[in-house]
C-alpha positions, 0 to 999 in steps of 0.5 A: 274060898267061893262066894255067891249073892242072892237077891229076893223081893219084897212080897204082899201077903194076903192080897186082901181077901187071900189071908195066909193063902195068896201073895205076891213078889214085886220087883223092888226093892230086896234084901241081898245075902252073900254067902262065901264057902271056906273049906276045912272041918268045923268044930261048931254051926256050919254056917255063921253071921259075919254081918248086917247091914241096915237092920239098926242092930235089932236082928239077932247074929245067932245063926239058930236064930236068924231068919237068913242062917237058920234056912241056910242050916235046914237046907244043908241039913237037908242035902245031907240027908236027901241028896247025899251031898257033905262038905268039910267047910264052912259058909259065912253069911252077910246079910244086906237089909234094904226092906224095913222090919216089920213093914208088912213088906216080906222083910224076913221072907227076902231075906230067907229066900236071898239065903237059900238061892245062893246056898243052892248055888254054892252047892250045885243047885241041887234043890229045884225052887219049890224045894226051896220054898219049905225051907223059906216057910220054916224061916217064917216060923223063926221070924214071927212065930207063925209058918205062913207061905203067902210071903215065903212061897213068892218070893222064891218063885215070883209071880202071884202064888196060891197056897192050896194046902200047907199039909202037904204043901200045894202051890200054885203059880198065876202069872200077872196079867200084863198091864198090872201094876203094884204102888207099895206104900210104906208110912214110917212106923212099924206093926210087928207081925205077931201083934197084928196076928193077935189081933185077927179074930180066932171064929169068923161068921158063916156068912162072913167066910162065905163072902171072903171065900167069893172074893179070893175066888174072883180074884184069882179068877180076874188074875187069870182073865186079865179082867181088871174090873173083876180083880178090883172089885174083889180086893175086898177083905171082910176078917182081917182089914176091918181088925188091923186097920186101927193099927195105921193111922187114918188107914181109910183115908189113904185107902180111898185117897188112892181110889180116888187116885185111879186105884183099881183096889187098895188094901194093907201089904200083910199085917201092915202098916204098908198098904198096897194098890193096884193100877191097870197102868203105870201112869195111875199107879205112879198118882196112886202114890203120889196120893197115898203118900200126900194122904198120910202127909195129912194126918195130924202126925205128918207121917212120912212114907216110902213109895214103890211103883212096880209091875209084878216079879215074874222071876223070884229069887235069884243069884246076882 
C-alpha cells in the first residue's frame, strides 16, 4: 500500500478580457486529493471514491462522473497505452473540498489538478506537468460540459497561462510581476458555470471583438513588462462581464469600491460570483478586500463573503 496527497489551489479564469484563453493561480485556498494504491487484481474500475468532504453531499460518487476520479482514470489509460505502464491494483481516492462549489474559483480544476499530480507521483512520474494539463481539461468537460483550459492549465502549471490554441493545445506560461497581488472575494451565493456560459452572446460585433483583443494584448504586455498601470487599464471585459454582472448582486458597486480603495482593476473571477482585483502592494490588496466585503454587506440582503489576498502562485499543483 502506498499513499500520496496532491494539492492544487484556486484559479481565476478569463482575467477580465481573456475569456477562455487566460487564467492564473493563487496560493490559497485549495483542494486536497489523497490517493491510496492497493495491489491486487481488480474486476471493475481501477479507481474508487472512498470519501468526499466539504461538498455538502453535492458531488457525484461515481468515478466516471466525478472530476477528480475521472481524470485519474484517463491518466491511467494514457500511461498504459502510451507509456507502457500497467499495474495490478486499485486506487482509492479521498477528496477534501476546501474550495466552494460554483464559485468562479476553479473548484473543479483544483480537484482535477490535485488528483493528477498525486496519481503521477504514485505511478513514478511518467508524465510532465504539461502532459497532465490535457487530462485536467477533459475533467472540465465532465464538470460543466465545456473543456476549457483557463482554470485547468494554471491549476497544474501555476503562473499566468495563455492558451494560444486548443487544437492542438498550445500553452504559454507567463511569470507574474514581482509586486502583483490578487484580492479574491467570494460572496455566499452560487452561479453555476453552465448557466453563466449560457447568458453569453453567440456573436459579437467586429468593433467589440477588436476592443477585447486590444485589451488582451495589452494585459499580456503589462504582465511581461511589470507595467502595473497598463495591467490596470487593460482589465476591461466588453463581452462576458456586461452579461454576467446581473448575476452578482450590486456587482458594479462592489467593483467601484475596489477601484476607490486603490485596486489596479477589478472584474468577475471566472464565471462568478466571485470577484478578483489586482493591486501593486500587499497593503493595498488588503484594503481592497475590506472595501469589497463592506460593499457586499451594504446591499439590501447584507451579503456575507470570504476574502483571500495572495500573490500569483508560481508552483502550481504539488504533492504534499
